[in-house]
SERO-880411 format. One record per residue (C-alpha): residue in three letters; chain; x, y, z. Coordinates in nm, 2 decimals. Example, Ala and Ser with C-alpha at 12.3 -4.5 7.8 and 13.67 -1.06 7.14 Angstrom:
@type: Ala; mol: A; east: 1.23; north: -0.45; up: 0.78
@type: Ser; mol: A; east: 1.37; north: -0.11; up: 0.71
This chain:
@type: Met; mol: A; east: 11.26; north: 9.69; up: 14.30
@type: Ile; mol: A; east: 11.03; north: 9.38; up: 14.33
@type: Thr; mol: A; east: 11.09; north: 9.38; up: 14.71
@type: Ser; mol: A; east: 10.99; north: 9.74; up: 14.74
@type: Leu; mol: A; east: 10.67; north: 9.67; up: 14.54
@type: Leu; mol: A; east: 10.58; north: 9.37; up: 14.75
@type: Met; mol: A; east: 10.64; north: 9.57; up: 15.07
@type: Ala; mol: A; east: 10.43; north: 9.86; up: 14.94
@type: Gly; mol: A; east: 10.15; north: 9.61; up: 14.87
@type: Ala; mol: A; east: 10.17; north: 9.47; up: 15.22
@type: Met; mol: A; east: 10.14; north: 9.81; up: 15.37
@type: Leu; mol: A; east: 9.83; north: 9.89; up: 15.17
@type: Leu; mol: A; east: 9.66; north: 9.57; up: 15.29
@type: Asn; mol: A; east: 9.71; north: 9.67; up: 15.65
@type: Pro; mol: A; east: 9.62; north: 10.03; up: 15.71
@type: Val; mol: A; east: 9.66; north: 10.01; up: 16.09
@type: Ser; mol: A; east: 10.03; north: 9.91; up: 16.05
@type: Pro; mol: A; east: 10.21; north: 10.08; up: 15.77
@type: Val; mol: A; east: 10.51; north: 9.84; up: 15.81
@type: Pro; mol: A; east: 10.52; north: 9.47; up: 15.74
@type: Ile; mol: A; east: 10.40; north: 9.24; up: 16.01
@type: Val; mol: A; east: 10.66; north: 8.99; up: 16.13
@type: Ala; mol: A; east: 10.52; north: 8.63; up: 16.09
@type: Gly; mol: A; east: 10.44; north: 8.46; up: 16.41
@type: His; mol: A; east: 10.38; north: 8.78; up: 16.61
@type: Thr; mol: A; east: 10.04; north: 8.90; up: 16.73
@type: Thr; mol: A; east: 9.88; north: 9.18; up: 16.54
@type: Ala; mol: A; east: 9.65; north: 9.27; up: 16.84
@type: Gln; mol: A; east: 9.71; north: 9.64; up: 16.92
@type: Thr; mol: A; east: 9.54; north: 9.63; up: 17.26
@type: Gly; mol: A; east: 9.62; north: 9.44; up: 17.58
@type: Ala; mol: A; east: 9.92; north: 9.34; up: 17.78
@type: Ala; mol: A; east: 10.12; north: 9.04; up: 17.64
@type: Pro; mol: A; east: 10.47; north: 8.91; up: 17.63
@type: Ser; mol: A; east: 10.69; north: 9.13; up: 17.41
@type: Ala; mol: A; east: 10.64; north: 9.07; up: 17.04
@type: Tyr; mol: A; east: 11.01; north: 9.16; up: 17.00
@type: Gln; mol: A; east: 11.28; north: 8.93; up: 17.14
@type: Gly; mol: A; east: 11.59; north: 9.06; up: 16.95
@type: Lys; mol: A; east: 11.93; north: 9.21; up: 17.03
@type: Phe; mol: A; east: 11.82; north: 9.45; up: 17.31
@type: Tyr; mol: A; east: 11.56; north: 9.23; up: 17.47
@type: Thr; mol: A; east: 11.62; north: 9.11; up: 17.83
@type: Lys; mol: A; east: 11.39; north: 8.93; up: 18.07
@type: Lys; mol: A; east: 11.48; north: 9.18; up: 18.34
@type: Ile; mol: A; east: 11.37; north: 9.47; up: 18.13
@type: Glu; mol: A; east: 11.05; north: 9.28; up: 18.02
@type: Thr; mol: A; east: 10.91; north: 9.32; up: 18.38
@type: Lys; mol: A; east: 10.97; north: 9.69; up: 18.36
@type: Arg; mol: A; east: 10.82; north: 9.71; up: 18.01
@type: Leu; mol: A; east: 10.50; north: 9.55; up: 18.13
@type: Cys; mol: A; east: 10.47; north: 9.80; up: 18.42
@type: Ile; mol: A; east: 10.56; north: 10.10; up: 18.19
@type: Gly; mol: A; east: 10.33; north: 9.99; up: 17.92
@type: Gln; mol: A; east: 10.04; north: 9.97; up: 18.16
@type: Arg; mol: A; east: 10.12; north: 10.30; up: 18.33
@type: Glu; mol: A; east: 10.18; north: 10.50; up: 18.02
@type: Gly; mol: A; east: 9.93; north: 10.38; up: 17.76
@type: Arg; mol: A; east: 9.74; north: 10.09; up: 17.93
@type: Phe; mol: A; east: 9.86; north: 9.87; up: 17.64
@type: Gln; mol: A; east: 9.66; north: 10.05; up: 17.38
@type: Tyr; mol: A; east: 9.93; north: 10.06; up: 17.11
@type: Trp; mol: A; east: 9.71; north: 10.28; up: 16.90
@type: Gly; mol: A; east: 9.66; north: 10.54; up: 17.17
@type: Thr; mol: A; east: 9.78; north: 10.90; up: 17.20
@type: Gly; mol: A; east: 9.81; north: 11.12; up: 17.51
@type: Ser; mol: A; east: 9.53; north: 11.36; up: 17.58
@type: Asn; mol: A; east: 9.72; north: 11.64; up: 17.41
@type: Gly; mol: A; east: 9.85; north: 11.43; up: 17.12
@type: Leu; mol: A; east: 10.21; north: 11.49; up: 17.22
@type: Tyr; mol: A; east: 10.27; north: 11.13; up: 17.33
@type: Gln; mol: A; east: 10.20; north: 10.83; up: 17.12
@type: Gly; mol: A; east: 10.16; north: 10.46; up: 17.14
@type: Thr; mol: A; east: 10.15; north: 10.23; up: 17.45
@type: Tyr; mol: A; east: 10.49; north: 10.37; up: 17.57
@type: Gln; mol: A; east: 10.38; north: 10.73; up: 17.52
@type: Val; mol: A; east: 10.68; north: 10.85; up: 17.33
@type: Thr; mol: A; east: 10.73; north: 11.19; up: 17.16
@type: Lys; mol: A; east: 10.75; north: 11.21; up: 16.78
@type: Glu; mol: A; east: 11.12; north: 11.30; up: 16.82
@type: Leu; mol: A; east: 11.20; north: 11.00; up: 17.04
@type: Ala; mol: A; east: 11.02; north: 10.77; up: 16.80
@type: Ile; mol: A; east: 11.22; north: 10.91; up: 16.50
@type: Gly; mol: A; east: 11.54; north: 10.87; up: 16.69
@type: Ala; mol: A; east: 11.45; north: 10.51; up: 16.79
@type: Ala; mol: A; east: 11.37; north: 10.42; up: 16.43
@type: Trp; mol: A; east: 11.73; north: 10.54; up: 16.34
@type: Met; mol: A; east: 11.86; north: 10.33; up: 16.63
@type: Met; mol: A; east: 11.67; north: 10.02; up: 16.51
@type: Arg; mol: A; east: 11.79; north: 10.05; up: 16.15
@type: Lys; mol: A; east: 12.09; north: 9.82; up: 16.19
@type: Glu; mol: A; east: 11.89; north: 9.54; up: 16.35
@type: Leu; mol: A; east: 11.61; north: 9.58; up: 16.10
@type: Arg; mol: A; east: 11.86; north: 9.54; up: 15.82
@type: Ser; mol: A; east: 11.99; north: 9.22; up: 15.98
@type: Met; mol: A; east: 11.63; north: 9.09; up: 16.02
@type: Trp; mol: A; east: 11.49; north: 9.19; up: 15.68
@type: Gly; mol: A; east: 11.80; north: 9.24; up: 15.46
@type: His; mol: A; east: 11.97; north: 9.57; up: 15.38
@type: Thr; mol: A; east: 11.71; north: 9.71; up: 15.14
@type: Val; mol: A; east: 11.39; north: 9.61; up: 15.32
@type: Gly; mol: A; east: 11.53; north: 9.70; up: 15.66
@type: Thr; mol: A; east: 11.64; north: 10.04; up: 15.55
@type: Glu; mol: A; east: 11.29; north: 10.10; up: 15.40
@type: Ile; mol: A; east: 11.12; north: 9.99; up: 15.72
@type: Ser; mol: A; east: 11.33; north: 10.23; up: 15.92
@type: Arg; mol: A; east: 11.24; north: 10.51; up: 15.68
@type: Leu; mol: A; east: 10.87; north: 10.43; up: 15.70
@type: Leu; mol: A; east: 10.88; north: 10.42; up: 16.08
@type: Arg; mol: A; east: 11.05; north: 10.76; up: 16.09
@type: Glu; mol: A; east: 10.76; north: 10.90; up: 15.87
@type: Thr; mol: A; east: 10.48; north: 10.73; up: 16.06
@type: Pro; mol: A; east: 10.34; north: 10.84; up: 16.40
@type: Ala; mol: A; east: 10.44; north: 10.58; up: 16.67
@type: His; mol: A; east: 10.08; north: 10.50; up: 16.76
@type: Lys; mol: A; east: 10.04; north: 10.36; up: 16.41
@type: Trp; mol: A; east: 10.34; north: 10.13; up: 16.44
@type: Asp; mol: A; east: 10.26; north: 9.76; up: 16.48
@type: Arg; mol: A; east: 10.30; north: 9.61; up: 16.84
@type: Phe; mol: A; east: 10.62; north: 9.44; up: 16.73
@type: Tyr; mol: A; east: 10.79; north: 9.77; up: 16.63
@type: Gln; mol: A; east: 10.67; north: 9.95; up: 16.94
@type: Asp; mol: A; east: 10.81; north: 9.68; up: 17.16
@type: Met; mol: A; east: 11.13; north: 9.68; up: 16.96
@type: Met; mol: A; east: 11.15; north: 10.06; up: 17.00
@type: Phe; mol: A; east: 11.10; north: 10.03; up: 17.38
@type: Phe; mol: A; east: 11.38; north: 9.77; up: 17.42
@type: Thr; mol: A; east: 11.62; north: 9.95; up: 17.19
@type: Ile; mol: A; east: 11.58; north: 10.28; up: 17.38
@type: Ala; mol: A; east: 11.58; north: 10.11; up: 17.72
@type: Ser; mol: A; east: 11.91; north: 9.92; up: 17.66
@type: Trp; mol: A; east: 12.10; north: 10.11; up: 17.38
@type: Asn; mol: A; east: 12.40; north: 10.20; up: 17.60
@type: Gly; mol: A; east: 12.37; north: 9.89; up: 17.83
@type: Glu; mol: A; east: 12.08; north: 9.71; up: 18.00
@type: Gly; mol: A; east: 11.84; north: 9.97; up: 18.14
@type: Ser; mol: A; east: 12.04; north: 10.27; up: 18.04
@type: Gly; mol: A; east: 11.75; north: 10.44; up: 17.86
@type: Leu; mol: A; east: 11.47; north: 10.37; up: 18.11
@type: Lys; mol: A; east: 11.51; north: 10.73; up: 18.23
@type: His; mol: A; east: 11.27; north: 10.82; up: 17.95
@type: Trp; mol: A; east: 11.00; north: 10.66; up: 18.15
@type: Arg; mol: A; east: 11.07; north: 10.77; up: 18.51
@type: Gly; mol: A; east: 10.79; north: 10.92; up: 18.71
@type: Gly; mol: A; east: 10.42; north: 10.89; up: 18.64
@type: Arg; mol: A; east: 10.13; north: 10.77; up: 18.85
@type: Tyr; mol: A; east: 10.33; north: 10.49; up: 19.00
@type: Val; mol: A; east: 10.69; north: 10.38; up: 19.00
@type: Cys; mol: A; east: 10.79; north: 10.09; up: 18.78
């Protein structure tokens, strides 16, 4: 109960990011930078692709949306893909934050448009999708575009 109240207070203090900010990570929501996420699905090989895809898709404007509003965040994901990714991230979020808080963060991510997620969670989403079934297995979600990554 106390944890939920503290988390709710943290969310109110940061209207750009409705989920807690991980200490030590940047809160800048614009500009290319090394991944704020370095967890279970992170690999250096995929980091190079992430930098290319982030530039191609959303020009590293984590707060951005596509011209028609269908695609969100720097990785330009659909609402459905973001919701699915939040479910996929739940187990790792629980190991990072504890069962109760991790579950709550996953729920909040599912209820929040991806372009409002903090950089850390958007980067986590990218790597989780990209390597869910093995390194690079989910990169098909970002094939095509102005230039090949």
